[in-house]
C-alpha positions as CSV (number, residue, x, y, z in Angstrom):
1,X,-32.2,2.3,29.3
2,X,-35.3,-0.1,29.5
3,X,-35.2,-3.7,30.0
4,X,-36.4,-4.2,26.7
5,X,-33.3,-2.0,25.2
6,X,-30.9,-4.0,27.0
7,X,-32.2,-7.4,25.8
8,X,-32.7,-6.3,22.1
9,X,-28.7,-5.1,22.5
10,X,-27.8,-8.6,23.8
11,X,-29.9,-10.6,21.2
12,X,-29.9,-8.9,17.9
13,X,-33.3,-8.7,15.6
14,X,-33.9,-10.7,12.9
15,X,-32.8,-8.0,10.1
16,X,-29.4,-7.6,12.2
17,X,-28.5,-11.4,12.1
18,X,-28.4,-13.4,8.5
19,X,-28.6,-17.0,9.2
20,X,-27.7,-17.7,6.0
21,X,-24.6,-16.4,5.3
22,X,-21.3,-15.6,7.4
23,X,-20.6,-17.6,10.6
24,X,-22.7,-20.5,12.1
25,X,-21.8,-20.0,15.6
26,X,-23.0,-16.2,16.2
27,X,-26.9,-16.4,14.7
28,X,-27.4,-20.1,16.0
29,X,-26.6,-18.4,19.5
30,X,-28.5,-15.7,18.8
31,X,-31.5,-17.8,18.2
32,X,-30.7,-20.6,21.0
33,X,-30.1,-18.7,23.8
34,X,-33.4,-16.9,24.0
35,X,-35.0,-20.3,23.4
36,X,-33.2,-21.8,26.0
37,X,-34.5,-18.9,28.3
38,X,-38.1,-19.5,26.9
39,X,-38.0,-23.5,27.2
40,X,-36.6,-22.8,31.1
41,X,-39.9,-20.4,31.4
42,X,-41.9,-22.9,30.2
43,X,-41.0,-25.6,32.2
44,X,-41.3,-23.3,35.2
45,X,-45.0,-23.9,34.8
46,X,-44.7,-27.6,35.4
47,X,-41.9,-27.2,38.2
48,X,-44.1,-24.5,40.0
49,X,-47.4,-27.0,39.7
50,X,-44.9,-29.9,40.9
51,X,-43.4,-27.6,43.8
52,X,-46.5,-26.3,45.4
53,X,-48.5,-29.4,44.7
54,X,-45.9,-31.3,46.3
55,X,-46.4,-29.3,49.8
56,X,-50.1,-30.0,49.4
57,X,-50.2,-34.0,49.1
58,X,-48.4,-36.8,47.6
59,X,-51.7,-37.9,45.8
60,X,-51.8,-34.2,43.9
61,X,-48.0,-34.9,42.8
62,X,-49.2,-38.4,41.6
63,X,-52.0,-36.8,39.8
64,X,-49.8,-34.4,38.0
65,X,-47.5,-37.6,36.9
66,X,-50.7,-39.1,35.4
67,X,-51.9,-35.7,33.9
68,X,-48.7,-34.8,32.0
69,X,-48.8,-37.4,29.3
70,X,-52.4,-36.6,28.5
71,X,-51.5,-33.2,28.1
72,X,-48.9,-33.6,26.1
73,X,-51.0,-36.0,23.9
74,X,-53.5,-33.2,23.4
75,X,-51.1,-30.7,22.5
76,X,-49.4,-32.7,20.5
77,X,-51.7,-31.9,17.6
78,X,-50.7,-28.3,18.4
79,X,-46.9,-29.7,18.1
80,X,-47.7,-30.3,14.2
81,X,-49.4,-27.3,13.3
82,X,-46.4,-25.3,15.1
83,X,-44.0,-27.2,13.3
84,X,-45.4,-27.0,10.0
85,X,-46.0,-23.1,10.4
86,X,-42.5,-22.5,11.5
87,X,-41.0,-24.6,9.1
88,X,-42.8,-22.7,6.1
89,X,-42.4,-19.7,7.5
90,X,-38.4,-20.3,7.7
91,X,-38.1,-21.9,4.1
92,X,-40.0,-18.9,2.7
93,X,-38.0,-16.4,4.5
94,X,-34.8,-18.0,3.4
95,X,-36.0,-17.8,-0.1
96,X,-36.8,-14.3,0.2
97,X,-41.0,-14.7,-0.1
98,X,-42.3,-13.1,2.9
99,X,-45.4,-12.4,1.7
100,X,-45.8,-16.3,1.5
101,X,-44.6,-16.6,4.7
102,X,-47.2,-14.4,6.0
103,X,-49.9,-16.2,4.6
104,X,-48.7,-19.6,6.0
105,X,-48.5,-17.9,9.4
106,X,-52.0,-16.7,9.1
107,X,-53.4,-20.1,8.0
108,X,-51.5,-21.7,10.9
109,X,-53.1,-19.6,13.6
110,X,-56.5,-20.1,12.0
111,X,-56.5,-23.9,11.7
112,X,-54.6,-24.0,15.1
113,X,-57.6,-22.3,16.8
114,X,-60.4,-24.8,15.0
115,X,-58.4,-27.8,16.0
116,X,-58.0,-26.5,19.6
117,X,-61.7,-26.1,20.4
118,X,-62.7,-29.5,18.7
119,X,-59.8,-31.3,20.8
120,X,-60.6,-29.3,24.1
121,X,-64.6,-30.2,24.0
122,X,-63.7,-33.8,23.2
123,X,-60.8,-33.9,25.8
124,X,-63.1,-32.5,28.3
125,X,-65.6,-35.4,28.3
126,X,-62.9,-38.3,27.6
127,X,-60.0,-37.6,29.8
128,X,-61.7,-39.2,33.1
129,X,-62.0,-42.5,30.9
130,X,-58.6,-42.3,29.9
131,X,-57.1,-42.0,33.5
132,X,-58.9,-44.9,34.3
133,X,-57.3,-47.0,32.3
134,X,-54.1,-46.6,34.0
135,X,-55.8,-48.5,37.2
136,X,-54.6,-45.6,39.5
137,X,-55.7,-45.4,43.0
138,X,-59.5,-43.5,42.8
139,X,-58.1,-40.2,44.6
140,X,-55.3,-39.8,42.1
141,X,-57.7,-40.5,39.2
142,X,-60.1,-37.8,40.8
143,X,-57.5,-35.5,41.1
144,X,-55.8,-35.5,37.7
145,X,-59.5,-35.7,36.2
146,X,-60.1,-32.1,37.8
147,X,-56.9,-30.9,36.5
148,X,-57.6,-32.0,33.0
149,X,-61.0,-31.1,32.2
150,X,-60.0,-27.6,33.3
151,X,-56.8,-27.8,31.1
152,X,-59.0,-29.2,28.2
153,X,-61.4,-25.9,28.3
154,X,-58.5,-23.8,28.4
155,X,-56.4,-25.6,25.4
156,X,-57.0,-23.0,22.5
157,X,-54.8,-20.7,24.9
158,X,-52.1,-23.2,24.7
159,X,-52.1,-23.7,21.2
160,X,-52.6,-20.1,20.3
161,X,-49.3,-19.3,22.4
162,X,-47.5,-22.0,20.6
163,X,-48.3,-21.1,17.6
164,X,-47.2,-17.5,18.3
165,X,-43.4,-19.0,19.4
166,X,-43.1,-21.1,16.6
167,X,-44.4,-18.8,13.7
168,X,-42.0,-15.8,15.5
169,X,-39.0,-18.7,15.6
170,X,-39.4,-19.4,11.7
171,X,-38.8,-16.0,11.2
172,X,-35.6,-15.5,13.2
173,X,-37.2,-13.6,16.2
174,X,-37.0,-15.6,19.3
175,X,-36.5,-12.6,21.7
176,X,-40.1,-11.2,21.8
177,X,-41.8,-14.7,22.6
178,X,-39.3,-14.9,25.7
179,X,-40.5,-11.9,26.9
180,X,-44.2,-12.6,26.4
181,X,-43.5,-16.1,28.4
182,X,-41.8,-14.2,31.1
183,X,-44.9,-12.6,31.6
184,X,-47.1,-15.3,31.2
185,X,-44.9,-17.3,34.1
186,X,-44.9,-14.5,36.8
187,X,-48.5,-14.8,36.5
188,X,-48.5,-18.4,37.2
189,X,-45.9,-18.4,39.8
190,X,-48.0,-15.9,41.7
191,X,-51.5,-17.2,41.1
192,X,-50.1,-20.8,42.0
193,X,-49.8,-20.9,45.8
194,X,-52.8,-18.4,46.2
195,X,-55.3,-20.8,44.4
196,X,-53.9,-24.3,45.6
197,X,-53.8,-23.3,49.1
198,X,-56.3,-20.4,49.6
199,X,-54.5,-17.6,50.5
200,X,-56.4,-14.6,51.4
201,X,-59.2,-13.7,49.5
202,X,-58.9,-16.9,47.2
203,X,-60.5,-20.2,47.7
204,X,-58.6,-23.5,48.4
205,X,-58.7,-25.2,45.1
206,X,-56.0,-27.7,45.4
207,X,-55.0,-29.2,42.1
208,X,-57.9,-27.2,40.4
209,X,-56.2,-23.8,41.4
210,X,-52.9,-25.0,39.3
211,X,-55.0,-25.5,36.3
212,X,-56.8,-22.3,36.7
213,X,-53.6,-20.6,37.2
214,X,-52.0,-22.0,34.1
215,X,-54.9,-21.2,31.8
216,X,-55.2,-17.7,33.1
217,X,-51.6,-17.1,32.4
218,X,-51.7,-18.5,28.9
219,X,-54.9,-16.4,28.1
220,X,-53.1,-13.4,28.9
221,X,-49.9,-14.1,26.8
222,X,-52.2,-15.1,23.8
223,X,-53.6,-11.8,23.8
224,X,-50.3,-10.3,23.8
225,X,-49.3,-12.6,21.0
226,X,-52.0,-11.7,18.8
227,X,-51.8,-8.0,19.3
228,X,-48.1,-8.4,18.0
229,X,-48.9,-10.5,15.1
230,X,-51.7,-8.3,13.8
231,X,-49.4,-5.3,14.1
232,X,-46.3,-7.0,12.3
233,X,-44.0,-5.0,15.4
234,X,-41.2,-7.9,15.1
235,X,-41.5,-10.9,12.9
236,X,-43.7,-12.5,10.7
237,X,-47.6,-10.7,10.4
238,X,-50.4,-12.3,10.0
239,X,-53.8,-10.8,8.6
240,X,-57.2,-11.2,9.4
241,X,-58.4,-11.5,5.7
242,X,-55.7,-14.5,5.1
243,X,-57.1,-16.1,8.3
244,X,-60.4,-17.7,6.0
245,X,-59.2,-21.4,6.3
246,X,-58.1,-22.6,3.0
247,X,-58.9,-26.2,2.6
248,X,-55.9,-27.0,0.4
249,X,-53.5,-24.8,2.6
250,X,-54.9,-26.7,5.6
251,X,-54.4,-30.1,3.7
252,X,-50.5,-28.8,3.2
253,X,-50.1,-28.0,6.8
254,X,-51.3,-31.4,7.7
255,X,-49.0,-32.9,5.4
256,X,-46.3,-31.7,6.8
257,X,-47.2,-31.4,10.6
258,X,-49.1,-34.4,10.6
259,X,-45.4,-36.8,11.1
260,X,-44.7,-34.1,13.6
261,X,-47.9,-34.5,15.9
262,X,-47.4,-37.9,15.5
263,X,-43.9,-37.8,17.1
264,X,-45.2,-35.8,20.0
265,X,-48.1,-38.5,20.2
266,X,-45.7,-41.1,20.1
267,X,-43.8,-39.9,23.0
268,X,-46.7,-38.8,24.9
269,X,-47.9,-42.5,24.3
270,X,-44.6,-43.8,25.3
271,X,-45.0,-42.0,28.8
272,X,-48.6,-43.2,29.1
273,X,-47.6,-46.9,28.4
274,X,-44.6,-46.4,31.0
275,X,-47.3,-45.2,33.7
276,X,-48.8,-48.9,33.2
277,X,-45.5,-50.4,34.2
278,X,-45.0,-47.6,37.1
279,X,-48.3,-48.0,38.2
280,X,-47.7,-51.5,39.1
281,X,-45.9,-50.2,42.1
282,X,-46.6,-48.0,44.9
283,X,-47.6,-44.6,44.8
284,X,-44.3,-43.2,46.2
285,X,-42.6,-44.8,42.8
286,X,-45.0,-43.1,40.6
287,X,-44.7,-39.3,42.5
288,X,-40.9,-40.1,42.0
289,X,-41.4,-40.9,38.2
290,X,-43.4,-37.6,37.8
291,X,-40.5,-35.7,39.6
292,X,-37.8,-37.7,37.8
293,X,-39.4,-36.6,34.4
294,X,-39.7,-32.9,35.2
295,X,-35.8,-32.7,36.5
296,X,-35.2,-34.4,33.2
297,X,-37.4,-31.8,31.1
298,X,-35.5,-28.9,32.7
299,X,-31.8,-30.2,32.5
300,X,-32.4,-31.2,28.8
301,X,-33.9,-28.0,27.7
302,X,-30.9,-26.7,25.9
303,X,-30.9,-29.4,24.0
304,X,-34.4,-28.9,23.1
305,X,-33.6,-25.1,22.5
306,X,-31.0,-25.6,20.4
307,X,-32.8,-28.4,18.5
308,X,-35.6,-25.5,17.8
309,X,-32.6,-23.1,16.6
310,X,-31.2,-26.1,14.1
311,X,-35.0,-26.5,12.9
312,X,-34.8,-22.9,12.0
313,X,-31.2,-22.6,10.9
314,X,-31.9,-25.9,8.6
315,X,-35.1,-24.5,7.3
316,X,-34.0,-20.9,6.2
317,X,-30.9,-22.7,4.6
318,X,-32.6,-25.3,2.7
319,X,-34.9,-22.6,1.5
320,X,-32.2,-20.7,0.3
321,X,-30.1,-23.6,-1.4
322,X,-27.6,-23.7,1.1
323,X,-27.7,-27.3,2.4
324,X,-24.2,-27.7,3.5
325,X,-24.2,-24.7,5.9
326,X,-27.6,-26.3,7.2
327,X,-25.3,-29.6,7.5
328,X,-22.5,-28.0,9.4
329,X,-24.7,-26.5,11.7
330,X,-26.5,-29.6,12.9
331,X,-23.1,-31.5,13.5
332,X,-21.3,-29.0,15.6
333,X,-24.4,-28.5,17.9
334,X,-25.1,-32.4,18.3
335,X,-21.4,-32.4,19.1
336,X,-21.4,-29.6,22.0
337,X,-24.8,-30.5,23.4
338,X,-23.5,-33.8,23.8
339,X,-20.5,-33.3,25.6
340,X,-22.2,-30.0,27.6
341,X,-24.8,-32.5,28.6
342,X,-23.2,-35.5,29.5
343,X,-21.1,-33.4,31.7
344,X,-23.9,-31.9,33.7
345,X,-25.6,-35.5,33.8
346,X,-22.9,-37.0,35.5
347,X,-22.4,-34.0,37.9
348,X,-26.2,-33.7,38.9
349,X,-25.7,-37.7,40.0
350,X,-23.6,-36.4,43.1
351,X,-26.7,-34.3,44.0
352,X,-29.7,-36.8,43.2
353,X,-31.2,-36.7,46.3
354,X,-31.0,-32.8,47.3
355,X,-32.5,-32.0,43.5
356,X,-35.6,-34.8,44.2
357,X,-36.1,-33.4,47.9
358,X,-36.7,-30.0,46.2
359,X,-39.9,-31.3,45.5
360,X,-41.2,-33.7,48.1
361,X,-40.7,-34.3,51.8
362,X,-41.5,-38.1,51.4
363,X,-38.3,-40.1,51.8
364,X,-39.5,-43.0,50.0
365,X,-40.1,-40.5,46.9
366,X,-36.8,-38.9,47.4
367,X,-35.0,-42.6,47.2
368,X,-36.8,-43.6,44.1
369,X,-36.1,-40.4,42.5
370,X,-32.7,-40.4,43.2
371,X,-32.2,-44.0,42.0
372,X,-34.1,-42.7,38.6
373,X,-31.3,-40.0,38.1
374,X,-28.6,-42.5,38.7
375,X,-29.7,-44.2,35.9
376,X,-30.8,-41.5,33.5
377,X,-28.8,-38.6,34.3
378,X,-25.7,-39.9,32.6
379,X,-27.3,-40.4,28.9
380,X,-28.6,-36.7,28.9
381,X,-26.0,-35.9,26.5
382,X,-27.2,-38.7,24.0
383,X,-30.9,-37.5,24.6
384,X,-29.5,-33.9,23.4
385,X,-27.6,-35.2,20.3
386,X,-30.9,-37.2,18.9
387,X,-33.1,-34.0,19.2
388,X,-30.3,-31.9,17.6
389,X,-30.4,-34.0,14.4
390,X,-34.5,-34.5,14.9
391,X,-34.6,-30.5,14.7
392,X,-32.8,-30.8,11.5
393,X,-34.9,-33.2,9.8
394,X,-38.0,-31.2,10.8
395,X,-36.3,-28.2,9.5
396,X,-36.1,-29.6,6.1
397,X,-39.5,-30.8,6.2
398,X,-38.7,-34.5,6.7
399,X,-40.9,-34.4,9.6
400,X,-41.8,-38.3,9.0
401,X,-38.0,-39.0,9.4
402,X,-37.9,-37.3,13.0
403,X,-41.1,-39.2,14.1
404,X,-39.9,-42.4,13.2
405,X,-36.8,-41.9,15.6
406,X,-39.1,-41.0,18.1
407,X,-40.9,-44.4,17.5
408,X,-37.7,-46.3,17.2
409,X,-36.4,-45.1,20.7
410,X,-39.4,-44.4,22.8
411,X,-41.8,-47.0,21.3
412,X,-39.9,-49.8,19.6
413,X,-37.1,-49.8,22.3
414,X,-38.0,-48.3,25.3
415,X,-41.2,-50.2,26.1
416,X,-40.4,-53.4,26.1
417,X,-37.1,-53.0,28.2
418,X,-38.8,-51.4,30.6
419,X,-41.5,-54.0,31.0
420,X,-39.0,-57.1,30.9
421,X,-36.4,-55.4,33.2
422,X,-39.1,-54.1,35.7
423,X,-40.0,-57.7,36.0
424,X,-36.8,-58.6,37.1
425,X,-35.2,-55.4,38.6
426,X,-38.3,-53.6,40.0
427,X,-38.4,-49.6,39.4
428,X,-34.9,-49.8,38.3
429,X,-35.6,-51.6,35.3
430,X,-37.7,-48.7,34.5
431,X,-35.4,-46.0,35.0
432,X,-32.8,-47.7,33.1
433,X,-34.9,-48.2,29.9
434,X,-34.3,-44.3,29.4
435,X,-30.7,-44.9,29.0
436,X,-31.1,-47.5,26.5
437,X,-33.7,-45.5,24.2
438,X,-31.3,-42.5,24.6
439,X,-28.4,-44.5,23.3
440,X,-30.1,-46.3,20.3
441,X,-32.1,-42.6,19.3
442,X,-28.9,-41.2,19.1
443,X,-26.7,-43.1,17.3
444,X,-29.8,-43.7,14.9
445,X,-30.5,-40.2,14.2
446,X,-26.6,-39.4,13.8
447,X,-26.4,-42.3,11.2
448,X,-29.4,-41.3,9.2
449,X,-28.5,-37.5,9.0
450,X,-25.3,-38.3,7.6
451,X,-27.4,-40.1,4.4
452,X,-28.3,-36.9,3.4
453,X,-31.5,-37.2,1.8
454,X,-32.8,-34.3,3.8
455,X,-31.0,-31.8,1.5
456,X,-33.1,-31.5,-1.3
457,X,-36.6,-31.2,0.6
458,X,-37.3,-27.7,-0.2
459,X,-40.9,-26.9,0.4
460,X,-41.1,-23.7,-1.1
461,X,-41.0,-25.2,-4.6
462,X,-37.4,-24.9,-5.0
463,X,-36.2,-28.5,-4.6
464,X,-37.5,-31.8,-4.1
465,X,-40.8,-30.8,-2.6
466,X,-42.7,-31.5,0.6
467,X,-41.8,-35.1,1.7
468,X,-39.2,-35.8,-0.6
469,X,-37.2,-38.4,1.8
470,X,-39.0,-41.2,0.0
471,X,-36.0,-43.9,0.9
472,X,-36.3,-43.1,4.7
473,X,-37.7,-46.2,6.2
474,X,-39.0,-44.1,8.8
475,X,-41.0,-42.1,6.6
476,X,-44.8,-41.1,8.0
477,X,-47.7,-40.0,6.2
478,X,-45.4,-37.5,4.1
479,X,-46.2,-38.2,0.3
480,X,-42.8,-38.8,-1.8
481,X,-41.6,-36.7,-4.9
482,X,-38.9,-39.1,-5.2
């Protein structure tokens, strides 16, 4: 029996798992376990880059710290299109309108390619100016610029694979993207040390080598993903004749996806603004910030995956006219992830220094990174609960509400706290701001979800229509039908 056969027996295909009927735990696990693995594999890109660059030099690790929020800012537009496409596909599948789901997927791919070409070209020319705004050391700016310009050129590959993953998820297939991601990560892990250090016939490219490895791996997986979607091998199918950009449908994707893009951009902007505060301290603190946020991104992967699983379950059940079932999925998932990640966070504080030492040999960076974990790790569960409910809001099409809670937690709360607290307590004040933001975001999202305004937000036309969450104080860029 092949590996594929084993995986298909472990994770049932869409037609074997009904997300709109029966128990909740089983289909949610079938969605989320492959998503967790996929997100772990995706994070392996950043971990591999940080691991090898940490052995290449502290300047390169600091450069990645500055590059990461700009990367996230660029792909925030892809996040918007992917959320819009995934939610539309999920609700159309829940409403048993598969031809509409295929058209939504085809248009999503077309507009994501166009937007990535425009953003990539723009990003190539402005990234150095953006990096200089951080007032970092010249060597760090030069290294980060080299990485980011290569990344900008290959942005279409990054966007394309994100669309493939999101559209398959909306349909209910999370196994196929997991397998394709595995191929991509293997390629990246193999190429990283070869291109960074110049092993054998490969030139020593330093931080540029990490960028080339990532883009090449993404290009391979995009080719595989497009082949699978054109064939309709698993999940929703795209058709070439339906990929001719339709301006009215593009407007619909933007209407739904713009707040999701704003959500991603707000998170990236908050990280960038935090860097202004972090950059006031020495380079080891900046490097510790980069390593600490990488560890955070790995440990909270179950929360991100379950948020995506809840998004799909909510979308399909709202489309099927079963909001009560969607609510149960949200509350159950939030409770489980809060308890689980809180335990993991408390446990990880016991090994804070060894965890940071995996990425650097610099004792100053290890000390600062461990302090980051002492403050942030106990609130991992709060972060998980917040993102679970945000997945529910997105699945119901209330992307403006989800974006609002990111704005509240990470911009309105975290930035001022970090600025004031760092003046009084140094870098520890910055780390403490993460904990405060997680607490405010989790409590606010849970209370807002219980209001139930998301229940009638049916994007297929069977409910309140797109953006019917008009009484949400956090609604951003979504027209109201209320």
